[in-house]
N, C-alpha and C positions, 0 to 999 in steps of 0.2 A: 107070482109077482103080479101086482095090479096093473091095469092099463095105464093109469096116470104115472106110476113110477117107471114103467117101460118107456113111455113117451118122454119123460124127463131124462132118462138115460140116453135115449136116442138124440134128443136135442143137445145134451152135453157132449156126446161123441161127435156130432156134426159140428158144433162150435169149436171143439178142440182140433178136429181135422182141418177145418177151414182157417183157423188162426195160427196154427203152428206148422205151416208148410216151410220148407227150406227158404223159399223166396221171401216170405214175410219175416222170418227170423233174421235173415241177412239184412233186410230193409231196416228192421228195428235196430240191429247192431250198428249199421252205417249211420243212422240218425242219432243214435246214442253217442257214437264217437264224434260226430259233428258238434253236438251240444257240448260234449266234454272239452273239445278243442277250443270252442268259443269261450267257455268260462275260464279255462286255465290260461288261455293266451292273453286275456286282459286282466285277470285277477292276480296272477303271480307278479307281473311287473309293478302293478299298483301297490301290492303288499310291500315289496322291497323298497319302493319309493317312499311309502308312508313310514317304514321303519327307520329310514335315514334322513328324514326331513325335519326341519325345525318347525315348531308349532307356529302357524300364521296367526296374525292378530286381527285381520279384517273379517267382520261379520256382516258386511253391508249387502252382499249379494244374496239371491234366493237360496242357492246352495253354495256352501263354502267349505273349505278344508278345515277339519277339526279332528286331529288325530288323538285317539284315546283307546285305552284297553277296555274291552267289553267282556265281562264274565257272563253276561246273560245271553239271551237269544236275539233274534233279529230286532233291530231298532232299540236295543238297550233294555228290553223287557226281562224280568225275572233274574236279577243279578245275584240273588242270595244262595241258590241251591245248584251247585255244580253238577251233582248226580242227575238231577231232574233235567238240566239243560242237555247233558249227553243223551239221556234217555229220549227226550223229545226229538232231538236231531236224528238219532239213529232210527227211531221208530218211524218218523216221517219219511226218512230216506228209503226205508224198506217198504213202506206202503206205496210210495211213488214207484219204486221198481216193480212191485206187484201189479200195480195198475198199468204200467207201461208194457208188461209182458202180455197183458190181455187186450191191449188197444189194437184196433184194426186199421187205423189211419196213420199215415206217416207223420202228420203234424203233431199228433199226440206224443209220438215217440220223441220228436224233437223238443217239444215244450217240456215234457216230463224229464228228458235228459238234462235240460237246463236247470230245472228245479233240483234234480238229484245231484248233479255235479256241484251246484252251488252249495247245497247242504253238506256234501262230502268234503268240499274244499274247506268249509268252516270247521267241520269235525277234525280234519287233519291239522289245520292251523291251530285249533284249540289244544290238540294233543302235543304240539311242538312248543318248546320253550324259546321264544324269540325276544331279543332285546329291542325296545323301541326308544330311540334316542330322545325324541321330544317329550316323552313321558318319564324319562329317567328311570326306567324299570323294565322288568321282564313281563311278558304276556304269558302267564302260566294259567292253564285251563281257561284261556280267553282268546278272543279274536281281536284283531286290530281294526277298528272302525276309523274311517278317514274322511267321511263326509257328514255334514249336518245341514238341516234346513234352517233358514233364518228365523223361523217361527218354531216354537216348541223345543223340546229337549231330546229329539230323536237323533241318533247317530247310526250310520250304516256303512257297509262296504259293498263292493260290486257283487260278491257272491249272494248277498241278501237281495240285491236287485234281480239277480238271476233266478233265485227261488220264487220271488214274487211274479216275475215275468212268466216263468214256466207254469205256475199255478193259475194265474189269471188267464193266460193264453189257452190252457187246457179247458178251463171252465167256459170261457167265451166260445171256443169252437164247439164244445159239447152243447151249449145252449143253441148255437146256430144250427148244428146238425139236427137237434130235436125239432126245432122250428121248421126247418126245411122238410123233414120227414112228415111232420104233422100236416103241413100245407099240401104236400105231394099226395098223401093218403086222402086228404079231404077233397082234393081236385079229382082224384081217381074215383071216389065214391060219387061225386056229382056227375062225372062223365058216365059212370056205370048206370046211374039212375035214369039217364036220358034215354 
């Protein structure tokens, strides 16, 4: 075995032993549960509210209630291919779980749990057949979106917001961590050079 492959194996072993301790696994589980509780506690009541509400008529505010059945993915995109929508949502959810397993910071676990649970909530809702009164029809292979912006034709629900918040939060903290590490290393090099 070459020296570089031995070094790679040792680095991988060190990484796995440091990131998969009982304490870190329990921490990830706790923050995943917190994220799931947050998403489910506000998404479920709003879904039932939207299913039994009449369609409002006012579109004068920045965000307004607009209940519709969405067969596409977030914000009404890709409405034509149901199999592709399921594939994208499941694949994205599995990738997020994979990333969360290897994250070392608690806030990554929380943000990724928000994104995963939002996606899972939409997948579960999509697989259920629910009647939406204001649309006079069943949401089959679809989610119920209940908010729209006064500009454009986007519609969304709170699990979509959860997905976006989780992804943006993870990326933002990742960029912050890289920046802090870079400036810390740079400062140490300057101090060592003195």
